[in-house]
C-alpha positions as CSV (number, residue, x, y, z in Angstrom):
1,M,16.3,7.0,-1.7
2,I,14.9,10.0,0.2
3,E,18.1,10.7,2.0
4,V,19.9,11.4,-1.3
5,R,17.1,13.7,-2.5
6,R,17.3,15.8,0.6
7,G,21.1,15.8,0.7
8,A,21.7,13.8,3.8
9,I,23.9,11.3,2.0
10,D,25.4,11.3,-1.5
11,R,24.8,8.8,-4.3
12,E,27.9,6.7,-3.5
13,Q,26.9,6.4,0.2
14,A,23.4,5.3,-0.8
15,K,24.8,2.8,-3.3
16,N,27.1,1.3,-0.6
17,L,24.0,0.9,1.7
18,V,21.9,-0.8,-1.0
19,E,24.5,-3.1,-2.6
20,P,24.6,-5.8,0.2
21,Y,20.8,-6.3,-0.1
22,D,20.3,-5.8,-3.8
23,G,18.9,-8.9,-5.4
24,S,18.2,-10.7,-2.1
25,Y,14.8,-11.8,-0.8
26,P,13.9,-10.2,2.6
27,E,13.5,-13.6,4.4
28,E,14.5,-12.1,7.7
29,F,12.0,-9.3,7.5
30,I,9.2,-10.7,5.4
31,D,6.7,-11.0,8.3
32,M,7.3,-7.4,9.3
33,Y,6.8,-6.2,5.6
34,L,3.6,-8.2,5.2
35,D,2.2,-6.8,8.5
36,Y,3.2,-3.2,7.7
37,Y,1.7,-3.3,4.2
38,K,-1.3,-5.5,5.2
39,I,-0.7,-7.9,2.3
40,S,-0.2,-11.7,1.9
41,K,3.1,-13.3,0.9
42,N,1.6,-14.2,-2.4
43,E,0.6,-10.5,-3.0
44,F,4.1,-9.4,-2.0
45,D,5.8,-11.9,-4.3
46,G,3.4,-10.9,-7.2
47,I,4.5,-7.3,-6.8
48,I,8.2,-8.3,-6.8
49,D,7.7,-10.4,-9.9
50,K,5.8,-7.6,-11.6
51,W,8.6,-5.1,-11.2
52,A,11.5,-7.5,-11.7
53,N,13.7,-6.9,-14.8
54,K,12.7,-9.9,-17.0
55,E,15.7,-9.3,-19.3
56,I,18.1,-10.3,-16.6
57,L,16.0,-12.4,-14.2
58,I,14.0,-15.6,-14.6
59,K,11.7,-17.3,-12.1
60,K,12.7,-20.8,-11.0
61,M,9.3,-22.5,-10.6
62,D,10.7,-25.3,-8.4
63,I,12.0,-22.8,-5.8
64,G,9.8,-19.8,-6.6
65,N,12.7,-17.3,-6.6
66,L,14.0,-15.0,-9.3
67,I,17.5,-15.7,-10.4
68,L,19.9,-14.2,-12.9
69,R,19.7,-15.7,-16.4
């Protein structure tokens, strides 16, 4: 997080900001992300899948989401 690197907030504050959203899909903001990055939903999902930790997550094909093993 850039704010931590530049000293605006400490690591604990950053962690508290991230935790509520960690592991959740950005349903509410997906259209904004796709427009900003000029990519399709399939491209976005592919990027998420590529960087997901496969040791703790598995893709549920029936719903298309990553879930904890």
